[in-house]
C-alpha positions as CSV (number, residue, x, y, z in Angstrom):
1,M,-18.5,15.7,0.3
2,T,-19.1,13.4,3.5
3,T,-22.6,14.9,4.9
4,N,-26.0,13.7,3.4
5,E,-26.4,17.5,2.7
6,D,-23.4,18.2,0.6
7,Y,-23.5,15.5,-0.4
8,Q,-26.5,16.0,-2.1
9,E,-26.2,19.4,-3.4
10,Y,-23.6,18.0,-4.6
11,A,-24.4,15.5,-6.8
12,E,-27.3,17.6,-8.0
13,I,-24.8,19.7,-9.4
14,A,-22.6,17.1,-11.0
15,L,-25.6,15.8,-13.1
16,Q,-26.8,19.0,-14.4
17,N,-22.6,20.0,-15.5
18,F,-22.7,16.7,-17.3
19,A,-26.6,17.1,-18.7
20,N,-25.1,20.5,-20.7
21,R,-21.8,18.9,-21.9
22,D,-21.4,18.4,-25.5
23,A,-20.9,14.7,-27.0
24,E,-17.2,14.9,-27.5
25,K,-17.1,15.9,-23.6
26,R,-19.3,13.7,-22.3
27,F,-18.3,10.4,-23.6
28,W,-14.1,11.4,-23.7
29,L,-12.7,9.1,-20.7
30,V,-14.7,5.6,-22.6
31,E,-13.5,6.9,-25.5
32,S,-9.6,6.3,-24.0
33,V,-10.3,2.2,-23.5
34,G,-10.2,2.1,-27.4
35,N,-11.8,-1.3,-28.5
36,K,-11.4,-2.4,-24.9
37,Q,-13.9,-5.3,-23.9
38,V,-15.5,-4.0,-20.7
39,E,-17.7,-5.9,-18.6
40,R,-17.5,-4.5,-15.6
41,V,-17.1,-0.7,-14.9
42,L,-15.5,0.4,-11.7
43,D,-16.1,4.1,-10.2
44,V,-14.4,4.9,-6.8
45,G,-15.6,8.5,-5.0
46,C,-18.5,8.0,-7.8
47,G,-21.0,11.2,-6.2
48,A,-23.9,11.3,-8.5
49,G,-22.4,8.6,-10.8
50,Y,-22.8,10.1,-14.1
51,D,-19.0,9.1,-15.3
52,L,-20.5,5.0,-15.3
53,L,-23.4,5.8,-18.2
54,Q,-21.1,6.3,-20.7
55,F,-19.3,2.6,-20.7
56,I,-23.3,0.9,-19.7
57,E,-23.8,3.0,-22.9
58,R,-21.1,2.8,-25.7
59,K,-19.7,-1.3,-23.4
60,N,-22.5,-2.7,-22.6
61,A,-21.1,-2.8,-19.4
62,I,-21.7,-3.6,-15.2
63,G,-21.5,-0.8,-13.3
64,F,-20.7,0.0,-10.0
65,G,-19.6,3.5,-7.6
66,I,-18.9,3.5,-4.5
67,D,-18.6,6.7,-2.6
68,I,-18.5,6.8,1.2
69,A,-21.7,9.5,1.3
70,E,-24.4,7.7,3.1
71,K,-26.8,8.9,0.3
72,V,-24.6,7.8,-2.2
73,G,-26.7,7.0,-5.4
74,E,-30.4,8.4,-4.4
75,V,-29.8,10.9,-6.8
76,G,-27.0,8.5,-9.4
77,K,-30.9,6.6,-8.8
78,E,-33.1,9.1,-10.2
79,F,-30.4,9.4,-13.2
80,F,-30.1,6.4,-14.6
81,E,-34.0,5.7,-14.1
82,S,-34.8,8.4,-16.0
83,T,-31.9,6.3,-18.9
84,N,-33.3,3.0,-18.9
85,F,-29.9,1.9,-17.9
86,A,-30.9,1.4,-13.8
87,D,-31.3,-2.1,-14.1
88,K,-27.3,-2.0,-15.0
89,V,-25.9,0.3,-12.4
90,N,-25.1,-0.2,-8.6
91,F,-24.3,1.6,-5.3
92,V,-22.3,1.0,-2.6
93,C,-21.6,3.0,0.4
94,S,-18.0,2.5,0.9
95,R,-14.3,3.6,0.6
96,G,-12.1,4.0,-1.3
97,E,-9.5,2.1,0.8
98,E,-11.8,-0.8,1.4
99,I,-13.6,-1.7,-2.2
100,P,-16.4,-4.7,-0.8
101,F,-15.2,-6.2,-4.3
102,A,-13.2,-9.5,-5.1
103,D,-9.5,-9.6,-6.6
104,E,-9.5,-9.2,-10.0
105,S,-13.3,-8.0,-10.3
106,F,-12.8,-4.9,-13.1
107,D,-11.8,-4.1,-16.5
108,V,-12.3,-0.7,-16.0
109,V,-11.6,1.6,-12.2
110,L,-12.7,5.2,-12.2
111,C,-11.4,7.8,-9.8
112,M,-11.8,11.0,-11.5
113,V,-10.6,13.8,-8.6
114,A,-11.5,11.8,-5.4
115,L,-7.9,10.3,-4.7
116,P,-6.8,14.5,-3.0
117,Y,-9.8,13.2,-0.5
118,M,-8.3,10.0,0.2
119,N,-5.3,7.5,1.8
120,N,-3.2,7.1,-1.3
121,K,-1.0,4.5,-0.6
122,K,-4.8,2.2,0.3
123,T,-7.0,3.1,-2.0
124,I,-4.3,2.9,-5.2
125,A,-3.6,-0.5,-3.7
126,E,-7.0,-1.5,-2.9
127,I,-7.7,-0.5,-6.8
128,S,-4.4,-2.6,-8.0
129,R,-6.2,-5.1,-6.0
130,V,-9.6,-4.9,-7.2
131,L,-8.1,-4.8,-11.7
132,S,-8.2,-7.1,-13.8
133,P,-4.4,-8.2,-15.1
134,N,-5.3,-6.4,-18.8
135,G,-7.3,-3.5,-16.8
136,M,-7.2,-0.1,-17.3
137,F,-6.7,2.7,-14.6
138,L,-8.4,6.2,-15.0
139,L,-7.4,8.8,-12.8
140,K,-7.6,11.9,-12.9
141,I,-5.7,14.4,-9.4
142,H,-5.6,18.2,-8.2
143,A,-1.8,18.9,-9.4
144,P,-0.5,22.1,-6.5
145,R,-1.1,24.4,-9.4
146,F,-4.9,23.8,-8.5
147,Y,-4.4,24.7,-5.0
148,F,-2.4,28.1,-5.9
149,K,-4.6,29.1,-8.5
150,M,-7.4,29.0,-5.8
151,L,-5.5,30.5,-3.1
152,R,-5.0,33.4,-5.3
153,E,-8.5,33.8,-7.1
154,R,-9.5,34.0,-3.1
155,F,-6.7,36.6,-2.2
156,K,-8.2,38.5,-4.7
157,A,-11.8,38.3,-4.1
158,G,-11.4,39.3,-0.4
159,N,-12.4,36.6,1.8
160,L,-9.3,35.4,4.1
161,K,-11.1,33.0,5.6
162,T,-11.8,30.9,2.5
163,L,-7.8,30.8,2.3
164,I,-7.2,28.0,5.1
165,Y,-9.0,25.1,2.1
166,P,-6.3,25.7,-0.3
167,L,-3.7,26.6,2.3
168,I,-4.4,22.9,4.2
169,A,-4.3,21.4,0.8
170,L,-1.2,22.6,0.1
171,F,0.4,21.6,3.9
172,L,-0.8,18.0,3.5
173,G,0.4,17.7,0.4
174,S,4.0,19.2,1.3
175,F,4.2,17.2,3.7
176,Y,3.1,13.9,1.9
177,W,5.3,14.3,-0.8
178,L,8.5,14.7,1.7
179,T,7.7,12.7,4.3
180,G,6.1,10.0,2.6
181,K,3.0,9.6,5.0
182,Q,-0.1,11.4,5.1
183,L,-1.9,13.7,7.9
184,E,-5.7,12.2,8.1
185,G,-6.3,12.4,12.3
186,G,-7.2,15.5,14.1
187,I,-8.0,18.7,12.4
188,F,-6.9,16.7,9.1
189,K,-9.3,14.1,9.1
190,G,-11.2,14.7,5.6
191,K,-9.1,17.2,4.5
192,E,-7.5,16.2,0.8
193,M,-4.0,17.5,-0.1
194,F,-2.5,17.2,-3.6
195,Q,-0.9,15.2,-5.9
196,T,2.3,15.6,-8.4
197,E,2.6,12.6,-11.2
198,K,6.4,11.7,-9.6
199,M,3.8,10.6,-6.3
200,I,1.9,9.3,-8.4
201,R,4.3,7.3,-10.0
202,H,5.9,6.2,-6.4
203,E,2.7,4.6,-5.4
204,L,1.6,2.8,-8.7
205,H,5.3,1.7,-8.6
206,A,4.4,-0.4,-5.5
207,Q,1.5,-1.5,-6.5
208,G,2.5,-3.2,-9.9
209,L,1.3,-0.2,-12.0
210,K,2.6,2.5,-14.5
211,I,0.9,4.7,-16.4
212,K,0.8,4.4,-19.8
213,D,-0.4,7.4,-21.6
214,Y,-2.2,10.6,-20.6
215,L,-6.2,11.3,-20.7
216,P,-7.4,13.8,-22.6
217,S,-8.9,16.1,-20.2
218,N,-5.2,16.2,-18.8
219,N,-3.7,19.7,-17.7
220,K,-1.2,21.9,-15.5
221,E,-3.8,22.6,-12.6
222,T,-5.8,18.4,-12.8
223,P,-3.5,16.0,-14.3
224,A,-5.4,12.6,-16.4
225,Y,-4.3,9.3,-17.1
226,L,-4.7,6.1,-18.0
227,I,-2.7,3.7,-15.9
228,V,-1.6,0.1,-16.3
229,K,-1.2,-3.6,-15.0
230,R,2.8,-3.4,-15.5
């Protein structure tokens, strides 16, 4: 979400959904890293930043969240103040393609369904740069199935205008899959695209990263991966 109004609404809904999770689902990310010591964790495309809480609470880590929304952190700060962890989290307005932190700054980097909106090559390169040598990168993406399902549901609803959104995502993902290039200018600026595991593996390999395992939330529509440096 790029407008202040959309971001505010999105962040508030995300926090409501997070509050309704049971304990097992609330801590699945931090449990994915096992006994790893985590001092600093970064959430790329953080939204409300609630995914940082589990690392702050369970690992006593310091959390950092970046998002392109100008109001990044406004909803999140209110949330963290209610948890008594406000001094353990920091929000910065920034793009995933230009992460404003030093090399090897983070033990864990999160990117939960934010990569579809970003330049994949640049963002993965930046994540690899700021990830410590023994760090872990937890990634969740939108596969083509996600948009095909959206197409079916919206077609059945009878509102043909709403088909444009998933059609653009499928077109952009297909173009990238065929050419290795992302269309980002003009009418495509800020539009999302799908990824496949093959596409992701290619970009990860180029940056010295590899998929080690699948995360518990992995499914065919929104695959999720545990990634490490090679």
